[in-house]
N, C-alpha and C positions, 0 to 999 in steps of 0.2 A: 250027472250030465257032462255033455263035453262041454266046450267053451265054444264049440259052432253052434250050438242050441241055448245056450244061456246069451250068447250076443244077438238068436235071434227072437230070443223070448223079449229081452229087452226090446229092441226096436218094435215090436210088433207089442207091448206096455205102449212104447214111448207113441207109436202112430195112433193107435185106442186113444191115449187121452188128447192129444191136438186134436181126434174128430170129435170126442165130446166137447170141448173149449171151441171149438170152430160154432160144432151145433148153438150152446149155451151163449156166445157172441152175437150169435145171426139170431137168435133170438129176442136178446137185450136190445139191439142195434135195429132188431128191425123196420122200425119208424121211422130213422135218419136213414136208412140206406133205403128203403123206399120217395125220399125225400131228396136224395141224391140225384134218384135216376128221373124221379118226374122233373126235376131242376133243368139234369142232362138235357135231359130229349127235349124241354120246351130251347131252353138257347139254342138247341141244334137246329132246330125247327125255325126258330128266327134268325139266325144266320144264313140259311137255303133260303128264306123270303128273302131277305135282305143282300143276298148276292145275287135276284136275280125280279128286281122291286119291279112294279108295271110304272108305268114315268105318271098314274096320276097319284099315286101317293109319294108325302113324305118320311122318312126314314125315321123320324122321330116323330110321329102321333104311330107307326107298324112298332118301336120299339115300348110306347107307353102302352098299346093295350098290347104288348107281349108281356109284359111286365104284370100290369093286373089281371092279366089272364093265369099268369102265375102263383101270380101270390090269393087270386082268388080259390085256387085247388087245392094248393098245400093245405090253405085253410079247413076247404073242405073236408082233403083227406083227414086232417087230424078229428074233425069234430066227426066223421064220417056219413057226410051230406052230402059226397061228390055221387051226381047221377050215373052210376055208369053206363046205363042209356046211350044218355047224351056222350059221353066218351068215345062210347064206343062206334057213335056214329060222325065225332067227326073224324077218329080213327082209321074208317071204312075212307070218307071223302079226301082225306089228308092222304090216301095212298093213292089212289085213283087220279089227285089233285099229279104225284110226284108219279107217275110212271113214266110222264120224258122228260126227266128229269127238271122240269119250266113249272113254275103258280103262272099261270095270267092271271088277269084282272078278275075274269068272272069265276076264277077259283079261289082267286084268293079274297073274292068278294064272301062268296061262300065259308070258305073257313075265319074269317072276322068276324062274319055274326051270331055262327057257333060258336067262337068264343064269348063274346059280348052275353049267348045268353045262356052259358057257365057259369057266365061272371055275376049275369045278375040273380041267379039263384041264392047266391051268399046273401 
C-alpha cells in the first residue's frame, strides 16, 4: 500500500471516529443543548421587547415576566409536560408581531398573556 493510501485511510478513520463521537455527545447532552437554545431564544426575545418597550410598561415587570416564563418552560421541558400547541401559537403570534421589527402595546399584551398561560400550566 502506498503512503498516500495510508494517509487517506488514517484521515478517513479519524473523521469517522470524530463523527461517531459527535453523535454520542449530541445524544448524551441533548437536554442541555435544548435548554441552552431555549434560554438563548427567550433572552433574545426579552432584549428585543425591552429595546422598544411601549411606554405603559416597566422594564422590571417585563424582566420578571420573562424570568418566570423561562423557568416554567425549562421545568416543563424537563418534566415533558410542555404544551407544544401553546408554544406553537405563541411562536406564530410572535412572528406576526415581529414582522415590522417592533412590538406595539397590543402585540405585547397578547404575548404576555400567552406567556402567563404557559406559566400557569406548570
